[in-house]
VEXFI-82043 format. One line per field, with one value per residue (C-alpha): residue number from 1; residue in one letter; x, y, z. Coordinates in steps of 0.5 Angstrom, whole numbers, plus 500, padded with zeros to 3 digits. Layout:
N
nr	c(NUM ...)
rest	c(A ...)
x	c(X ...)
y	c(Y ...)
z	c(Z ...)
//
This chain:
361
nr	c(1 2 3 4 5 6 7 8 9 10 11 12 13 14 15 16 17 18 19 20 21 22 23 24 25 26 27 28 29 30 31 32 33 34 35 36 37 38 39 40 41 42 43 44 45 46 47 48 49 50 51 52 53 54 55 56 57 58 59 60 61 62 63 64 65 66 67 68 69 70 71 72 73 74 75 76 77 78 79 80 81 82 83 84 85 86 87 88 89 90 91 92 93 94 95 96 97 98 99 100 101 102 103 104 105 106 107 108 109 110 111 112 113 114 115 116 117 118 119 120 121 122 123 124 125 126 127 128 129 130 131 132 133 134 135 136 137 138 139 140 141 142 143 144 145 146 147 148 149 150 151 152 153 154 155 156 157 158 159 160 161 162 163 164 165 166 167 168 169 170 171 172 173 174 175 176 177 178 179 180 181 182 183 184 185 186 187 188 189 190 191 192 193 194 195 196 197 198 199 200 201 202 203 204 205 206 207 208 209 210 211 212 213 214 215 216 217 218 219 220 221 222 223 224 225 226 227 228 229 230 231 232 233 234 235 236 237 238 239 240 241 242 243 244 245 246 247 248 249 250 251 252 253 254 255 256 257 258 259 260 261 262 263 264 265 266 267 268 269 270 271 272 273 274 275 276 277 278 279 280 281 282 283 284 285 286 287 288 289 290 291 292 293 294 295 296 297 298 299 300 301 302 303 304 305 306 307 308 309 310 311 312 313 314 315 316 317 318 319 320 321 322 323 324 325 326 327 328 329 330 331 332 333 334 335 336 337 338 339 340 341 342 343 344 345 346 347 348 349 350 351 352 353 354 355 356 357 358 359 360 361)
rest	c(M N Q N L K H F I R L L W Q S V V F W T L A M F C Y A I F R Y Y G M D Q E I A V I I K K G F G G N R S F I H P L I I L S A I G F G L G I L F A L I D F F S E K Y I S K K I S L G L I F I V K T C L Y F I V I V F M V S I V L D T S S R V L N I A I D L S P G W W K N D K R F W N A I F Y M I L A S F V F S F I K I A F E R F G R G V F L K M L I G T Y K N P K E E E R I F M F L D L K D S T T I A E T L S H R K Y S Q F I Q D C F M D L N E V V L K Y E A E I Y Q Y V G D E A V L S W T Y K R G L L N N N C V G V F F A F E E Q R Q S R K E Y Y I Q N Y G V Y P E F K A G L H G G T L M V A E V G F V K K E L A Y H G D V I N T S A R I Q A E C N T H N V S L L L S E K L L K D L Q I G K L M T S K S L G N V L L K G K K K E V N I H S I I R N G)
x	c(714 714 707 709 715 711 706 712 715 708 708 715 715 708 710 717 714 709 713 719 714 711 717 719 713 714 721 718 712 717 723 722 723 725 731 727 722 722 725 727 734 737 743 749 750 743 744 744 742 743 738 733 737 740 733 730 736 735 727 727 732 728 722 725 728 721 718 722 721 713 713 716 711 705 707 708 702 698 701 701 698 691 688 689 687 682 683 683 689 692 692 695 700 702 702 707 711 711 713 719 721 720 725 730 730 730 736 740 739 740 746 749 747 751 757 756 754 758 751 751 745 743 742 743 739 731 733 726 722 722 724 718 720 720 713 711 713 710 703 704 706 700 696 700 699 691 692 696 691 685 689 690 683 680 685 683 676 675 681 687 686 679 679 683 678 672 676 677 669 670 664 660 656 655 661 662 667 669 670 671 666 667 661 665 660 661 658 653 652 646 648 654 650 645 651 655 652 651 657 661 659 660 668 668 666 671 677 675 675 681 684 681 685 691 691 687 693 697 692 690 683 678 673 667 663 661 654 653 658 659 664 664 671 672 678 679 678 685 688 683 686 693 697 690 689 681 682 688 685 680 686 690 684 684 691 691 685 688 694 690 685 687 685 678 677 680 676 669 669 668 673 670 669 667 664 665 662 666 664 666 664 661 657 656 659 657 657 651 648 650 650 654 657 660 661 656 656 650 649 648 655 653 647 650 656 651 647 653 655 649 650 655 651 647 653 657 663 667 669 664 665 662 665 666 671 674 676 680 684 690 689 695 697 696 688 683 676 670 664 658 653 648 644 638 640 635 632 635 632 638 642 649 655 659 665 668 675 680 687 692 696)
y	c(531 532 529 523 522 522 517 513 513 512 506 504 504 500 495 494 494 489 484 484 482 477 473 474 470 465 464 463 458 454 453 455 449 445 442 439 435 428 425 431 431 438 439 441 449 449 445 446 453 456 452 458 464 463 462 468 472 470 470 477 480 477 480 487 486 484 490 495 491 490 498 500 495 498 505 505 500 506 511 509 502 502 508 504 497 493 491 483 485 489 483 478 483 484 477 475 481 479 472 474 479 473 468 474 476 469 467 474 473 465 466 472 468 462 466 470 464 458 454 450 452 449 455 452 455 453 451 453 449 443 446 444 449 455 453 453 460 462 459 463 470 469 469 475 479 478 480 486 488 488 492 497 497 498 504 507 506 509 513 514 512 511 503 502 506 502 495 497 499 507 508 503 508 515 520 527 530 537 536 541 539 541 539 540 540 540 547 546 539 538 542 537 531 533 534 528 521 518 513 519 523 517 517 525 525 519 523 529 525 522 529 530 524 526 532 530 526 532 536 530 530 524 523 522 520 521 522 523 529 531 529 530 531 532 533 533 540 541 538 542 548 546 550 552 544 545 551 549 543 546 551 545 541 547 547 539 540 546 542 537 542 540 533 535 539 534 528 531 538 541 543 542 547 546 550 548 550 549 549 546 545 539 533 526 520 513 506 505 499 491 489 495 498 505 511 516 523 527 534 541 542 537 541 548 546 543 549 554 550 551 559 559 560 565 569 567 565 558 557 559 558 560 566 561 557 563 566 560 560 564 565 571 574 568 569 574 573 577 578 577 578 574 569 565 558 553 550 554 559 563 567 565 570 567 569 568 566 567 566 572 571)
z	c(818 826 826 822 826 833 830 828 835 838 834 835 843 843 838 842 849 847 843 848 853 849 847 854 856 851 854 861 858 854 858 865 869 863 866 872 868 868 861 858 855 855 850 852 853 856 862 869 872 865 862 862 862 855 851 855 853 846 845 849 843 838 841 841 834 831 835 831 824 825 827 821 817 820 819 812 811 815 811 804 803 807 803 797 798 801 809 806 802 807 812 807 805 812 814 808 811 818 816 812 818 823 819 818 825 828 824 825 833 833 829 834 840 837 837 843 848 844 843 837 833 826 821 814 809 810 817 819 814 818 825 830 835 830 828 835 836 830 832 839 835 831 837 840 834 835 842 840 834 839 844 839 836 843 845 838 839 846 846 851 858 857 855 861 865 862 864 871 871 872 868 871 875 872 873 873 868 866 858 852 846 838 833 826 820 813 810 804 805 802 796 795 796 791 786 787 787 794 792 791 796 801 798 799 806 808 805 809 815 813 813 820 823 820 825 831 835 835 838 843 841 842 836 840 834 827 825 817 815 822 827 835 838 845 850 858 860 862 855 851 854 853 847 845 842 842 837 834 831 827 823 823 819 815 813 812 807 803 802 798 795 788 789 792 786 781 784 786 783 790 796 803 808 815 821 828 835 842 849 855 862 867 865 866 863 863 860 856 852 853 846 843 849 849 853 853 855 858 860 857 855 849 847 847 843 838 838 838 831 828 829 824 818 821 823 816 820 821 828 834 841 848 852 858 854 851 858 860 853 852 844 845 838 834 834 834 837 836 840 837 843 847 843 845 842 840 846 851 856 857 852 851 849 843 840 833 832 826 826 824 818)
//
């Protein structure tokens, strides 16, 4: 419940801020300086020095209300609809809902404004059908919604803060950062893939990663990439250590899958188990590519994390991490660590001390 509430609040403030600013800008584009234009007739109530103030207030209020209602639509769409119907159908449904909301919100705000500001506004049934100003605003909102969607996709693709840094060229030249990486891999993937058809297996992996997506935001993880049945998660070092986010996400993922165990057994005849390897340290990050630009991390941290995860099968454990990272964590009484000694990881010249972690209770 708390996770859903946090997600909704995040959607709400983003939507409210964007649409309030968008309609504020529309008021400037549409009405600022209008009383100074030649041959423009201003109706009574919008004359003089107040010609710009009233539409500015009205349109900003409309943007605020739209932000709230659009956030509700997006939240329930992501939570209950997006997993069941195609992207095209979702677009059609949401577009229809947006249109109904716009007509409703504009009618409410204009009616209130006409009473408070004493402005004569025609709001007879179906007023919007032949109102050119309304359709002008609709066209603007369509363009604004594309901008909003682009911004959301960019932030989801690159993670919080990363998109803005790419926008200003922070990673044009390789930059040194301290980060934590987790390589998360499906156990017995080959056996499961052979049991299920390739289509069924693909749906199975999709369901697993949907469960992962349910918990990553709570633990402030960035999903660096998906590779087949493996996901690579990343944190800045400070954020990964905070509240033990880098290990907490693994156990939260287990809980999420456990809550849907019956679903997995019923639909696939198998329950997914995952193994993970964690390591942290300094590495380089840079923009790579031109046709498909993305951030890439280069350094020993990546390789070591992957090799530690590969040791899970050898020691028959689900979660392993390096001693270096364990020393920086504060696992307290909620978790128990066990040293597995020094191991020579594949491709490494020096041995690495690794530890397993289990959750108490």
